[in-house]
N, CA, C and O atoms as a MOPAC input file, in Angstrom:
PM7 MOZYME 1SCF
protein

 N    -57.42000 1    35.26400 1    41.63400 1
 C    -56.66800 1    34.77100 1    40.50300 1
 C    -55.33100 1    34.21800 1    40.99400 1
 O    -54.66700 1    34.83300 1    41.82800 1
 N    -54.94200 1    33.05900 1    40.47400 1
 C    -53.68000 1    32.43600 1    40.84700 1
 C    -52.54300 1    33.04300 1    40.03300 1
 O    -52.71500 1    33.33900 1    38.85100 1
 N    -51.37700 1    33.23000 1    40.66100 1
 C    -50.23300 1    33.78500 1    39.93100 1
 C    -49.86000 1    32.90400 1    38.74100 1
 O    -49.89200 1    31.67600 1    38.82800 1
 N    -49.50400 1    33.55500 1    37.61800 1
 C    -49.05100 1    32.82000 1    36.44500 1
 C    -50.15100 1    32.39200 1    35.50000 1
 O    -49.86400 1    31.96000 1    34.38400 1
 N    -51.41200 1    32.50000 1    35.91700 1
 C    -52.51600 1    32.12700 1    35.03400 1
 C    -52.96900 1    33.33700 1    34.22500 1
 O    -52.97800 1    34.45800 1    34.73300 1
 N    -53.34500 1    33.11300 1    32.96500 1
 C    -53.80800 1    34.24400 1    32.15900 1
 C    -55.10600 1    34.82300 1    32.71300 1
 O    -55.92800 1    34.11100 1    33.29100 1
 N    -55.26800 1    36.12500 1    32.52400 1
 C    -56.47400 1    36.79600 1    32.99300 1
 C    -57.63300 1    36.51000 1    32.05100 1
 O    -57.45000 1    36.41700 1    30.83700 1
 N    -58.82200 1    36.37300 1    32.61400 1
 C    -60.02700 1    36.25300 1    31.81300 1
 C    -60.51800 1    37.63600 1    31.42000 1
 O    -60.06200 1    38.64600 1    31.95600 1
 N    -61.44900 1    37.67100 1    30.48200 1
 C    -61.96800 1    38.94300 1    29.98300 1
 C    -62.56600 1    39.79500 1    31.09900 1
 O    -62.32400 1    41.00000 1    31.15300 1
 N    -63.34400 1    39.18200 1    31.98900 1
 C    -63.97400 1    39.92600 1    33.08600 1
 C    -62.91500 1    40.51300 1    34.01700 1
 O    -63.05400 1    41.64000 1    34.49300 1
 N    -61.86800 1    39.74900 1    34.27100 1
 C    -60.79200 1    40.23900 1    35.15200 1
 C    -60.05300 1    41.41200 1    34.51000 1
 O    -59.70800 1    42.38400 1    35.18200 1
 N    -59.81700 1    41.31000 1    33.22200 1
 C    -59.13100 1    42.40200 1    32.51100 1
 C    -59.98600 1    43.66300 1    32.54600 1
 O    -59.48000 1    44.75100 1    32.82100 1
 N    -61.28100 1    43.52300 1    32.26700 1
 C    -62.17700 1    44.67500 1    32.30600 1
 C    -62.24200 1    45.28300 1    33.70400 1
 O    -62.29300 1    46.50400 1    33.84600 1
 N    -62.24000 1    44.44800 1    34.72400 1
 C    -62.25900 1    44.95600 1    36.10700 1
 C    -60.98500 1    45.73800 1    36.41600 1
 O    -61.03600 1    46.79300 1    37.04800 1
 N    -59.84500 1    45.21800 1    35.96800 1
 C    -58.58400 1    45.93700 1    36.18100 1
 C    -58.57800 1    47.27100 1    35.43300 1
 O    -58.19800 1    48.29700 1    35.99600 1
 N    -58.99600 1    47.25700 1    34.16900 1
 C    -59.03700 1    48.49300 1    33.38400 1
 C    -59.92600 1    49.53600 1    34.04500 1
 O    -59.62200 1    50.72900 1    34.00800 1
 N    -61.02200 1    49.09100 1    34.65000 1
 C    -61.93400 1    50.01200 1    35.32800 1
 C    -61.35100 1    50.52800 1    36.64100 1
 O    -61.70900 1    51.62100 1    37.08100 1
 N    -60.46200 1    49.76400 1    37.27400 1
 C    -59.94200 1    50.15700 1    38.58600 1
 C    -58.66200 1    50.99300 1    38.51900 1
 O    -58.36200 1    51.72700 1    39.46000 1
 N    -57.90900 1    50.89600 1    37.43200 1
 C    -56.64700 1    51.62900 1    37.32000 1
 C    -56.89000 1    53.09400 1    37.00500 1
 O    -57.89500 1    53.46800 1    36.40100 1
 N    -55.93300 1    53.91100 1    37.43600 1
 C    -55.97600 1    55.33200 1    37.09700 1
 C    -55.00800 1    55.55600 1    35.93200 1
 O    -53.79900 1    55.37400 1    36.07500 1
 N    -55.55400 1    55.95200 1    34.78000 1
 C    -54.72600 1    56.20000 1    33.59900 1
 C    -55.49300 1    57.09100 1    32.64500 1
 O    -56.70000 1    57.28200 1    32.79000 1
 N    -54.80000 1    57.62500 1    31.68900 1
 C    -55.41900 1    58.44900 1    30.65000 1
 C    -55.12100 1    57.81000 1    29.30300 1
 O    -54.06300 1    57.21200 1    29.10800 1
 N    -56.05700 1    57.93900 1    28.38200 1
 C    -55.87900 1    57.41800 1    27.03200 1
 C    -55.90800 1    58.59200 1    26.06700 1
 O    -56.82700 1    59.41200 1    26.09200 1
 N    -54.89900 1    58.66200 1    25.22200 1
 C    -54.84300 1    59.65900 1    24.15700 1
 C    -54.82500 1    58.87100 1    22.85500 1
 O    -53.90200 1    58.09800 1    22.59700 1
 N    -55.85400 1    59.07400 1    22.04100 1
 C    -55.98400 1    58.31000 1    20.79900 1
 C    -56.00300 1    59.23000 1    19.59100 1
 O    -56.49300 1    60.35800 1    19.65000 1
 N    -55.46500 1    58.72600 1    18.50700 1
 C    -55.50400 1    59.41900 1    17.23000 1
 C    -55.95500 1    58.40500 1    16.19400 1
 O    -55.50200 1    57.26000 1    16.19500 1
 N    -56.83900 1    58.82600 1    15.31900 1
 C    -57.35700 1    57.94900 1    14.27400 1
 C    -57.26300 1    58.70300 1    12.95000 1
 O    -57.57500 1    59.89200 1    12.89200 1
 N    -56.83700 1    58.02500 1    11.89400 1
 C    -56.67200 1    58.69100 1    10.60100 1
 C    -57.35600 1    57.88100 1     9.50700 1
 O    -57.32800 1    56.65000 1     9.51500 1
 N    -57.96100 1    58.58300 1     8.58100 1
 C    -58.51400 1    57.97000 1     7.37900 1
 C    -57.39100 1    58.02100 1     6.34200 1
 O    -57.16600 1    59.05200 1     5.70900 1
 N    -56.69000 1    56.89800 1     6.17500 1
 C    -55.51400 1    56.88700 1     5.29700 1
 C    -55.86400 1    57.23000 1     3.85600 1
 O    -55.09300 1    57.90500 1     3.17400 1
 N    -57.01200 1    56.77300 1     3.39400 1
 C    -57.41800 1    57.05700 1     2.00600 1
 C    -57.61300 1    58.56100 1     1.81700 1
 O    -57.09500 1    59.14700 1     0.86700 1
 N    -58.35800 1    59.17300 1     2.72200 1
 C    -58.58800 1    60.61400 1     2.62900 1
 C    -57.27700 1    61.38200 1     2.79500 1
 O    -57.06700 1    62.39400 1     2.12700 1
 N    -56.40500 1    60.91600 1     3.66900 1
 C    -55.09900 1    61.54600 1     3.88400 1
 C    -54.30200 1    61.55700 1     2.57900 1
 O    -53.72000 1    62.57500 1     2.20300 1
 N    -54.28400 1    60.40000 1     1.88700 1
 C    -53.55900 1    60.31300 1     0.60300 1
 C    -54.15200 1    61.25500 1    -0.43900 1
 O    -53.41900 1    61.91400 1    -1.17700 1
 N    -55.48900 1    61.31800 1    -0.49600 1
 C    -56.15800 1    62.16900 1    -1.47800 1
 C    -55.96800 1    63.65900 1    -1.16600 1
 O    -55.76100 1    64.46500 1    -2.07300 1
 N    -56.04000 1    64.01200 1     0.10300 1
 C    -55.90800 1    65.41200 1     0.51400 1
 C    -54.48100 1    65.92000 1     0.33300 1
 O    -54.26700 1    67.05700 1    -0.08500 1
 N    -53.51900 1    65.07600 1     0.64800 1
 C    -52.11300 1    65.50300 1     0.59400 1
 C    -51.36800 1    64.74800 1    -0.49200 1
 O    -50.36200 1    64.09100 1    -0.22400 1
 N    -51.86700 1    64.84200 1    -1.72500 1
 C    -51.26800 1    64.10800 1    -2.84600 1
 C    -49.82200 1    64.53800 1    -3.09000 1
 O    -48.96800 1    63.69900 1    -3.37800 1
 N    -49.53800 1    65.84500 1    -2.97600 1
 C    -48.16100 1    66.29900 1    -3.19300 1
 C    -47.36200 1    66.26700 1    -1.90000 1
 O    -46.24600 1    65.74800 1    -1.86100 1
 N    -47.93900 1    66.82400 1    -0.84600 1
 C    -47.26200 1    66.79700 1     0.45400 1
 C    -47.72400 1    65.54100 1     1.16300 1
 O    -48.77300 1    65.53500 1     1.80600 1
 N    -46.95600 1    64.49200 1     1.05000 1
 C    -47.38300 1    63.21000 1     1.59900 1
 C    -46.56200 1    62.90000 1     2.84900 1
 O    -45.39500 1    62.52100 1     2.75700 1
 N    -47.17700 1    63.06300 1     4.00600 1
 C    -46.56700 1    62.73800 1     5.28300 1
 C    -47.02100 1    61.31400 1     5.59900 1
 O    -48.22300 1    61.05400 1     5.63500 1
 N    -46.10200 1    60.39800 1     5.82700 1
 C    -46.46700 1    59.02300 1     6.15900 1
 C    -47.53700 1    59.04100 1     7.24800 1
 O    -47.32800 1    59.63900 1     8.30400 1
 N    -48.68800 1    58.39200 1     7.00600 1
 C    -49.79000 1    58.46700 1     7.97900 1
 C    -49.40100 1    57.99700 1     9.37800 1
 O    -49.88200 1    58.53900 1    10.37400 1
 N    -48.53000 1    56.98800 1     9.45400 1
 C    -48.09800 1    56.48200 1    10.75300 1
 C    -47.28000 1    57.55100 1    11.49000 1
 O    -47.43200 1    57.73400 1    12.69700 1
 N    -46.42500 1    58.24300 1    10.76000 1
 C    -45.58200 1    59.28700 1    11.34800 1
 C    -46.42200 1    60.52400 1    11.68300 1
 O    -46.19900 1    61.17900 1    12.70100 1
 N    -47.38800 1    60.83400 1    10.81500 1
 C    -48.28900 1    61.95000 1    11.07200 1
 C    -49.07800 1    61.70100 1    12.36500 1
 O    -49.20400 1    62.59000 1    13.20800 1
 N    -49.60100 1    60.48900 1    12.50500 1
 C    -50.33700 1    60.14200 1    13.72700 1
 C    -49.44200 1    60.24400 1    14.95500 1
 O    -49.88100 1    60.70300 1    16.00900 1
 N    -48.17600 1    59.81200 1    14.82200 1
 C    -47.26500 1    59.91500 1    15.95600 1
 C    -47.06700 1    61.38500 1    16.33300 1
 O    -47.06200 1    61.71500 1    17.51900 1
 N    -46.90400 1    62.27000 1    15.34900 1
 C    -46.71100 1    63.69200 1    15.63300 1
 C    -47.92500 1    64.27100 1    16.35700 1
 O    -47.77600 1    64.98000 1    17.35300 1
 N    -49.12000 1    63.97200 1    15.86000 1
 C    -50.34900 1    64.48000 1    16.47300 1
 C    -50.52300 1    63.90000 1    17.88200 1
 O    -50.90100 1    64.61200 1    18.81100 1
 N    -50.24800 1    62.62000 1    18.02700 1
 C    -50.36100 1    61.95900 1    19.32400 1
 C    -49.36600 1    62.56300 1    20.32600 1
 O    -49.71500 1    62.82000 1    21.47800 1
 N    -48.14100 1    62.78300 1    19.87900 1
 C    -47.13000 1    63.34900 1    20.78400 1
 C    -47.43500 1    64.79900 1    21.14200 1
 O    -47.14200 1    65.23000 1    22.25800 1
 N    -48.02200 1    65.56400 1    20.21200 1
 C    -48.43700 1    66.92600 1    20.56700 1
 C    -49.41200 1    66.87000 1    21.73500 1
 O    -49.26400 1    67.60500 1    22.71200 1
 N    -50.40100 1    66.00200 1    21.63100 1
 C    -51.40700 1    65.88900 1    22.69000 1
 C    -50.80800 1    65.34800 1    23.97900 1
 O    -51.19600 1    65.76900 1    25.06900 1
 N    -49.87100 1    64.42300 1    23.86400 1
 C    -49.18600 1    63.86500 1    25.02800 1
 C    -48.38000 1    64.95400 1    25.73700 1
 O    -48.38800 1    65.03800 1    26.96500 1
 N    -47.68900 1    65.77900 1    24.96500 1
 C    -46.91000 1    66.87700 1    25.55000 1
 C    -47.83600 1    67.86600 1    26.25900 1
 O    -47.52900 1    68.31900 1    27.36200 1
 N    -48.97400 1    68.20500 1    25.63100 1
 C    -49.94000 1    69.08700 1    26.29500 1
 C    -50.40100 1    68.47100 1    27.61800 1
 O    -50.47900 1    69.16000 1    28.63500 1
 N    -50.70500 1    67.17500 1    27.59900 1
 C    -51.14900 1    66.45500 1    28.79500 1
 C    -50.06700 1    66.50800 1    29.87800 1
 O    -50.35300 1    66.84200 1    31.02800 1
 N    -48.83500 1    66.17900 1    29.51000 1
 C    -47.74400 1    66.18400 1    30.48300 1
 C    -47.51800 1    67.58100 1    31.05100 1
 O    -47.27900 1    67.73000 1    32.24900 1
 N    -47.59100 1    68.60500 1    30.20200 1
 C    -47.40600 1    69.97900 1    30.67100 1
 C    -48.47300 1    70.36500 1    31.68500 1
 O    -48.17400 1    71.00200 1    32.69500 1
 N    -49.74300 1    69.97300 1    31.41100 1
 C    -50.81900 1    70.27700 1    32.36900 1
 C    -50.56400 1    69.60800 1    33.71800 1
 O    -50.89700 1    70.16000 1    34.76700 1
 N    -49.97100 1    68.41800 1    33.68200 1
 C    -49.69200 1    67.66900 1    34.91100 1
 C    -48.34200 1    68.04500 1    35.52800 1
 O    -47.98300 1    67.56000 1    36.60100 1
 N    -47.59900 1    68.91900 1    34.83300 1
 C    -46.22700 1    69.27200 1    35.24600 1
 C    -45.39700 1    67.99400 1    35.42300 1
 O    -44.75200 1    67.77500 1    36.44900 1
 N    -45.44200 1    67.16900 1    34.38500 1
 C    -44.78300 1    65.85500 1    34.44200 1
 C    -43.92100 1    65.64000 1    33.20200 1
 O    -43.97500 1    66.40700 1    32.24000 1
 N    -43.13500 1    64.58400 1    33.25300 1
 C    -42.34000 1    64.13500 1    32.10300 1
 C    -42.74000 1    62.69400 1    31.82200 1
 O    -43.18700 1    61.98000 1    32.72000 1
 N    -42.58000 1    62.27200 1    30.58400 1
 C    -42.96800 1    60.92000 1    30.24900 1
 C    -42.11600 1    60.32200 1    29.14900 1
 O    -41.44200 1    61.03300 1    28.40300 1
 N    -42.15800 1    59.01400 1    29.06200 1
 C    -41.45200 1    58.27300 1    28.02300 1
 C    -42.39200 1    57.98300 1    26.86800 1
 O    -43.61300 1    58.06500 1    27.00200 1
 N    -41.80400 1    57.64500 1    25.73500 1
 C    -42.57100 1    57.24200 1    24.56100 1
 C    -41.99800 1    55.92100 1    24.07300 1
 O    -40.79200 1    55.79200 1    23.86400 1
 N    -42.88300 1    54.93500 1    23.89100 1
 C    -42.46400 1    53.62600 1    23.40900 1
 C    -43.38900 1    53.20900 1    22.27900 1
 O    -44.60200 1    53.41000 1    22.34500 1
 N    -42.80200 1    52.62600 1    21.24400 1
 C    -43.58000 1    52.12100 1    20.11400 1
 C    -43.27800 1    50.64400 1    19.92700 1
 O    -42.20800 1    50.15600 1    20.29000 1
 N    -44.24500 1    49.94800 1    19.35300 1
 C    -44.03600 1    48.54300 1    19.02300 1
 C    -43.27400 1    48.45800 1    17.71200 1
 O    -43.58400 1    49.16300 1    16.75100 1
 N    -42.28500 1    47.59800 1    17.68400 1
 C    -41.44400 1    47.44000 1    16.49500 1
 C    -42.26800 1    47.00800 1    15.29100 1
 O    -43.16700 1    46.17400 1    15.39700 1
 N    -41.94000 1    47.59600 1    14.14400 1
 C    -42.58100 1    47.21900 1    12.87800 1
 C    -41.55800 1    46.60900 1    11.93000 1
 O    -41.91600 1    46.18400 1    10.83200 1
 N    -40.30100 1    46.56000 1    12.33100 1
 C    -39.24900 1    46.00700 1    11.48100 1
 C    -38.12000 1    47.01000 1    11.31800 1
 O    -38.28500 1    48.19500 1    11.60600 1
 N    -36.97300 1    46.53100 1    10.85600 1
 C    -35.74700 1    47.32000 1    10.77700 1
 C    -35.87000 1    48.69600 1    10.15800 1
 O    -35.66000 1    49.69800 1    10.84200 1
 N    -36.21000 1    48.77100 1     8.86500 1
 C    -36.26800 1    50.06800 1     8.17500 1
 C    -37.37100 1    50.95300 1     8.73500 1
 O    -37.16800 1    52.15100 1     8.93300 1
 N    -38.54200 1    50.36600 1     8.99200 1
 C    -39.66000 1    51.14000 1     9.52800 1
 C    -39.30700 1    51.71400 1    10.90100 1
 O    -39.62300 1    52.86600 1    11.19700 1
 N    -38.65500 1    50.91000 1    11.73200 1
 C    -38.25300 1    51.38000 1    13.06000 1
 C    -37.27200 1    52.53500 1    12.96100 1
 O    -37.38500 1    53.51500 1    13.69800 1
 N    -36.30900 1    52.42700 1    12.05400 1
 C    -35.31400 1    53.48600 1    11.89100 1
 C    -35.98000 1    54.78700 1    11.41300 1
 O    -35.64400 1    55.87300 1    11.88500 1
 N    -36.92300 1    54.66200 1    10.47600 1
 C    -37.63700 1    55.84700 1     9.97900 1
 C    -38.47100 1    56.47800 1    11.09200 1
 O    -38.51300 1    57.70100 1    11.22100 1
 N    -39.13200 1    55.64700 1    11.89200 1
 C    -39.95800 1    56.16600 1    12.98200 1
 C    -39.08500 1    56.83800 1    14.04800 1
 O    -39.44800 1    57.88700 1    14.57900 1
 N    -37.95600 1    56.24000 1    14.35200 1
 C    -37.02400 1    56.85100 1    15.31300 1
 C    -36.53200 1    58.19700 1    14.79700 1
 O    -36.43700 1    59.15700 1    15.56300 1
 N    -36.21900 1    58.27700 1    13.50200 1
 C    -35.76100 1    59.53700 1    12.90700 1
 C    -36.87000 1    60.59000 1    12.96600 1
 O    -36.60300 1    61.76100 1    13.23500 1
 N    -38.10700 1    60.17600 1    12.71500 1
 C    -39.24700 1    61.08800 1    12.77300 1
 C    -39.43000 1    61.61700 1    14.19800 1
 O    -39.67800 1    62.80600 1    14.39800 1
 N    -39.30800 1    60.73000 1    15.18100 1
 C    -39.40600 1    61.13000 1    16.58800 1
 C    -38.30400 1    62.13200 1    16.92800 1
 O    -38.56200 1    63.15100 1    17.56900 1
 N    -37.07900 1    61.84100 1    16.49800 1
 C    -35.94300 1    62.73000 1    16.77600 1
 C    -36.17700 1    64.11000 1    16.17200 1
 O    -35.87000 1    65.12200 1    16.80100 1
 N    -36.72300 1    64.15800 1    14.94600 1
 C    -37.04700 1    65.45300 1    14.31800 1
 C    -38.05900 1    66.22900 1    15.15800 1
 O    -37.91300 1    67.43500 1    15.35700 1
 N    -39.07600 1    65.53900 1    15.64400 1
 C    -40.06300 1    66.20400 1    16.50000 1
 C    -39.39600 1    66.74600 1    17.75700 1
 O    -39.66300 1    67.87400 1    18.17100 1
 N    -38.54600 1    65.95400 1    18.35100 1
 C    -37.86700 1    66.34000 1    19.60000 1
 C    -36.95100 1    67.54700 1    19.36300 1
 O    -36.83900 1    68.42500 1    20.21800 1
 N    -36.29700 1    67.58100 1    18.19300 1
 C    -35.34400 1    68.65800 1    17.88800 1
 C    -36.00200 1    69.90100 1    17.28700 1
 O    -35.57700 1    71.02500 1    17.55500 1
 N    -37.06100 1    69.68900 1    16.45800 1
 C    -37.62600 1    70.80700 1    15.70000 1
 C    -39.04800 1    71.17400 1    16.09800 1
 O    -39.52600 1    72.25500 1    15.75300 1
 N    -39.72300 1    70.29600 1    16.81300 1
 C    -41.10700 1    70.55500 1    17.18800 1
 C    -42.03500 1    70.44400 1    15.99500 1
 O    -41.67800 1    69.86600 1    14.96800 1
 N    -43.23000 1    71.00300 1    16.13800 1
 C    -44.22700 1    71.00700 1    15.06600 1
 C    -44.75100 1    72.43300 1    14.92500 1
 O    -44.25800 1    73.35000 1    15.58300 1
 N    -45.73500 1    72.61200 1    14.08100 1
 C    -46.36400 1    73.93200 1    13.94100 1
 C    -47.07200 1    74.34700 1    15.23000 1
 O    -47.30800 1    75.53500 1    15.45100 1
 N    -47.41000 1    73.38500 1    16.07700 1
 C    -48.20400 1    73.67400 1    17.27100 1
 C    -47.44300 1    73.51700 1    18.58500 1
 O    -47.84900 1    74.07400 1    19.60500 1
 N    -46.35200 1    72.77100 1    18.56900 1
 C    -45.56500 1    72.53500 1    19.78700 1
 C    -44.10100 1    72.79400 1    19.45500 1
 O    -43.52300 1    72.15200 1    18.57800 1
 N    -43.51300 1    73.75000 1    20.17300 1
 C    -42.11300 1    74.06000 1    19.87100 1
 C    -41.18600 1    73.00400 1    20.47800 1
 O    -41.57700 1    72.27600 1    21.39100 1
 N    -39.95300 1    72.92800 1    19.96200 1
 C    -39.03300 1    71.86400 1    20.41200 1
 C    -38.77100 1    71.89100 1    21.91700 1
 O    -38.60700 1    70.83800 1    22.53400 1
 N    -38.73000 1    73.06200 1    22.49900 1
 C    -38.46500 1    73.14500 1    23.94000 1
 C    -39.54300 1    72.42900 1    24.73400 1
 O    -39.24900 1    71.78200 1    25.73800 1
 N    -40.80500 1    72.54100 1    24.28600 1
 C    -41.88700 1    71.84500 1    24.98600 1
 C    -41.71700 1    70.32800 1    24.88700 1
 O    -41.92700 1    69.61400 1    25.86700 1
 N    -41.33800 1    69.83600 1    23.70100 1
 C    -41.07200 1    68.40400 1    23.54600 1
 C    -39.93600 1    67.98500 1    24.47400 1
 O    -40.04300 1    66.98300 1    25.18200 1
 N    -38.85800 1    68.74900 1    24.46900 1
 C    -37.67000 1    68.38300 1    25.24700 1
 C    -37.90800 1    68.42400 1    26.74500 1
 O    -37.33800 1    67.62500 1    27.48800 1
 N    -38.74900 1    69.35300 1    27.19500 1
 C    -39.05300 1    69.43200 1    28.62600 1
 C    -40.01700 1    68.34100 1    29.07300 1
 O    -39.95100 1    67.88800 1    30.21600 1
 N    -40.91500 1    67.91300 1    28.18300 1
 C    -41.94300 1    66.94600 1    28.56500 1
 C    -41.52000 1    65.49800 1    28.34000 1
 O    -41.87900 1    64.61500 1    29.11800 1
 N    -40.75800 1    65.25600 1    27.27800 1
 C    -40.38400 1    63.88400 1    26.93400 1
 C    -39.03600 1    63.53900 1    27.55000 1
 O    -38.05600 1    64.26000 1    27.36300 1
 N    -38.99200 1    62.44700 1    28.27400 1
 C    -37.81500 1    62.07600 1    29.05500 1
 C    -36.63100 1    61.63400 1    28.19500 1
 O    -35.48800 1    61.68500 1    28.64800 1
 N    -36.89100 1    61.20800 1    26.97900 1
 C    -35.80700 1    60.69000 1    26.15300 1
 C    -35.78800 1    61.35700 1    24.78700 1
 O    -36.83600 1    61.59100 1    24.18500 1
 N    -34.59400 1    61.65900 1    24.30500 1
 C    -34.46400 1    62.24100 1    22.96800 1
 C    -34.57500 1    61.16900 1    21.89200 1
 O    -34.65400 1    61.48600 1    20.70600 1
 N    -34.58200 1    59.90000 1    22.29900 1
 C    -34.71200 1    58.80400 1    21.34200 1
 C    -35.96800 1    57.98600 1    21.64800 1
 O    -36.30800 1    57.73400 1    22.80400 1
 N    -36.64200 1    57.58400 1    20.57400 1
 C    -37.82300 1    56.74900 1    20.70600 1
 C    -37.42000 1    55.35400 1    21.17200 1
 O    -36.46700 1    54.76700 1    20.65900 1
 N    -38.14800 1    54.83900 1    22.13500 1
 C    -37.93700 1    53.47200 1    22.60600 1
 C    -38.80600 1    52.56000 1    21.74400 1
 O    -40.01500 1    52.76800 1    21.64200 1
 N    -38.19700 1    51.55500 1    21.12800 1
 C    -38.92700 1    50.62500 1    20.27000 1
 C    -38.68300 1    49.20900 1    20.78300 1
 O    -37.53800 1    48.78500 1    20.94300 1
 N    -39.76400 1    48.48700 1    21.03700 1
 C    -39.65900 1    47.12200 1    21.54300 1
 C    -40.49200 1    46.18300 1    20.67400 1
 O    -41.58100 1    46.54700 1    20.23200 1
 N    -39.98300 1    44.97900 1    20.42800 1
 C    -40.76300 1    44.01100 1    19.65300 1
 C    -41.90800 1    43.43000 1    20.48300 1
 O    -41.83400 1    43.37500 1    21.71100 1
 N    -42.96100 1    43.00100 1    19.79700 1
 C    -44.12800 1    42.40100 1    20.45100 1
 C    -43.71000 1    41.21300 1    21.32100 1
 O    -44.28600 1    40.98000 1    22.38300 1
 N    -42.70400 1    40.46700 1    20.86200 1
 C    -42.24100 1    39.28400 1    21.59400 1
 C    -41.74400 1    39.61000 1    23.00200 1
 O    -41.72400 1    38.73400 1    23.86700 1
 N    -41.34000 1    40.86500 1    23.24200 1
 C    -40.86400 1    41.25200 1    24.57500 1
 C    -42.00600 1    41.31000 1    25.59800 1
 O    -41.76300 1    41.37900 1    26.80200 1
 N    -43.25700 1    41.28200 1    25.10600 1
 C    -44.41900 1    41.24900 1    25.97600 1
 C    -44.41200 1    42.39300 1    26.99600 1
 O    -44.64200 1    42.17300 1    28.18500 1
 N    -44.14700 1    43.61600 1    26.52000 1
 C    -44.10000 1    44.79700 1    27.38600 1
 C    -45.53100 1    45.14600 1    27.79600 1
 O    -46.40500 1    45.32000 1    26.94700 1
 N    -45.75800 1    45.24400 1    29.09900 1
 C    -47.12600 1    45.43100 1    29.59500 1
 C    -47.77800 1    46.69100 1    29.04100 1
 O    -48.96400 1    46.66200 1    28.71300 1
 N    -47.05200 1    47.79000 1    28.92600 1
 C    -47.62000 1    49.02500 1    28.38700 1
 C    -48.07300 1    48.86800 1    26.94500 1
 O    -49.11600 1    49.39100 1    26.55300 1
 N    -47.28000 1    48.14200 1    26.15300 1
 C    -47.66200 1    47.90300 1    24.76000 1
 C    -48.85600 1    46.95400 1    24.68000 1
 O    -49.71500 1    47.10400 1    23.81100 1
 N    -48.90900 1    45.98100 1    25.58400 1
 C    -50.05300 1    45.06900 1    25.62500 1
 C    -51.32900 1    45.83200 1    25.98100 1
 O    -52.38600 1    45.60600 1    25.39200 1
 N    -51.21400 1    46.74000 1    26.95400 1
 C    -52.35900 1    47.55700 1    27.35100 1
 C    -52.81600 1    48.43400 1    26.18300 1
 O    -54.01300 1    48.57200 1    25.93500 1
 N    -51.85500 1    49.02400 1    25.47100 1
 C    -52.19200 1    49.84900 1    24.29800 1
 C    -52.93000 1    49.01800 1    23.24600 1
 O    -53.88800 1    49.49500 1    22.63800 1
 N    -52.48700 1    47.77800 1    23.03300 1
 C    -53.17200 1    46.89100 1    22.08600 1
 C    -54.61400 1    46.63500 1    22.50800 1
 O    -55.51500 1    46.62200 1    21.67000 1
 N    -54.83600 1    46.43100 1    23.81500 1
 C    -56.19100 1    46.17100 1    24.31800 1
 C    -57.11600 1    47.37700 1    24.13200 1
 O    -58.31200 1    47.22000 1    23.88900 1
 N    -56.55500 1    48.56700 1    24.24700 1
 C    -57.34900 1    49.79000 1    24.20900 1
 C    -57.52600 1    50.33100 1    22.79100 1
 O    -58.49700 1    51.03800 1    22.52300 1
 N    -56.61400 1    50.01300 1    21.88900 1
 C    -56.59600 1    50.62800 1    20.55900 1
 C    -57.88700 1    50.42800 1    19.76700 1
 O    -58.45400 1    51.40000 1    19.26900 1
 N    -58.35500 1    49.20600 1    19.64400 1
 C    -59.53100 1    48.94300 1    18.80700 1
 C    -60.80800 1    49.57800 1    19.38100 1
 O    -61.54100 1    50.22800 1    18.63500 1
 N    -61.09800 1    49.41100 1    20.67400 1
 C    -62.27500 1    50.09300 1    21.22200 1
 C    -62.17000 1    51.62100 1    21.11700 1
 O    -63.17400 1    52.30400 1    20.91300 1
 N    -60.96000 1    52.14600 1    21.25600 1
 C    -60.75200 1    53.58600 1    21.13600 1
 C    -61.05200 1    54.04300 1    19.70800 1
 O    -61.71500 1    55.06000 1    19.50500 1
 N    -60.56700 1    53.29400 1    18.72700 1
 C    -60.84100 1    53.57100 1    17.31400 1
 C    -62.34400 1    53.57700 1    17.06100 1
 O    -62.87200 1    54.48200 1    16.41500 1
 N    -63.02400 1    52.55600 1    17.57800 1
 C    -64.46900 1    52.46000 1    17.37800 1
 C    -65.21000 1    53.65200 1    17.98600 1
 O    -66.16900 1    54.15300 1    17.40100 1
 N    -64.76900 1    54.09900 1    19.14800 1
 C    -65.41800 1    55.24200 1    19.78400 1
 C    -65.21700 1    56.51000 1    18.95500 1
 O    -66.14400 1    57.30400 1    18.79700 1
 N    -64.01700 1    56.69700 1    18.43000 1
 C    -63.74600 1    57.87300 1    17.58900 1
 C    -64.61600 1    57.83400 1    16.33500 1
 O    -65.23100 1    58.83700 1    15.97200 1
 N    -64.66700 1    56.67900 1    15.67500 1
 C    -65.48200 1    56.54800 1    14.46300 1
 C    -66.96800 1    56.77800 1    14.76500 1
 O    -67.67800 1    57.41800 1    13.98900 1
 N    -67.42100 1    56.24800 1    15.90100 1
 C    -68.82200 1    56.42200 1    16.28500 1
 C    -69.13300 1    57.89800 1    16.52800 1
 O    -70.18000 1    58.39100 1    16.10700 1
 N    -68.22600 1    58.60200 1    17.20600 1
 C    -68.41900 1    60.04100 1    17.47700 1
 C    -68.55300 1    60.83300 1    16.18400 1
 O    -69.23400 1    61.85800 1    16.14900 1
 N    -67.90500 1    60.36200 1    15.11900 1
 C    -67.94300 1    61.07500 1    13.84000 1
 C    -68.94500 1    60.45200 1    12.86000 1
 O    -68.95100 1    60.79600 1    11.67800 1
 N    -69.78600 1    59.54100 1    13.34500 1
 C    -70.80200 1    58.91600 1    12.51300 1
 C    -70.22700 1    58.04800 1    11.41000 1
 O    -70.85000 1    57.90200 1    10.35800 1
 N    -69.05600 1    57.46900 1    11.62300 1
 C    -68.39100 1    56.67400 1    10.58700 1
 C    -68.33900 1    55.18100 1    10.88800 1
 O    -67.79200 1    54.40800 1    10.10200 1
 N    -68.90400 1    54.77300 1    12.02200 1
 C    -68.85600 1    53.37000 1    12.38900 1
 C    -70.00000 1    52.62300 1    11.71000 1
 O    -71.17100 1    52.96500 1    11.87800 1
 N    -69.64600 1    51.61500 1    10.95300 1
 C    -70.64600 1    50.79600 1    10.24600 1
 C    -71.17900 1    49.73300 1    11.20200 1
 O    -70.41800 1    49.11200 1    11.94400 1
 N    -72.48600 1    49.53300 1    11.17500 1
 C    -73.11600 1    48.44600 1    11.94300 1
 C    -73.29500 1    48.78100 1    13.32600 1
 O    -73.81000 1    47.97000 1    14.09600 1

């Protein structure tokens, strides 16, 4: 491949197969979430972040490592709310992960948020993996149509 040229699908798949990485995915049925938690309504995006970060912290602890967390920007107010939600997790923990575990595993007390236009490779990789990961989760639970 020549430098500066976009990768083809086969090249991307070959790279994904050759790299060493782990994928942690969370999938939520927003309709069922709304129906189940009619009074206690945790924003599904924030709920998924909490569940995802719990699993990420467990992963980092097993590896005796620390890691960063970055999200793709969704806009001014949404970004501020997500950053506040992340900060609460970092300071207060969850029912399953105490704050000390978050603080020891996560390198930053503040969520890093970058816009799609910044073309951050980690966010691009997450975009490539998200849909197939969703499909695999749905298939495992017998919910994938077609």
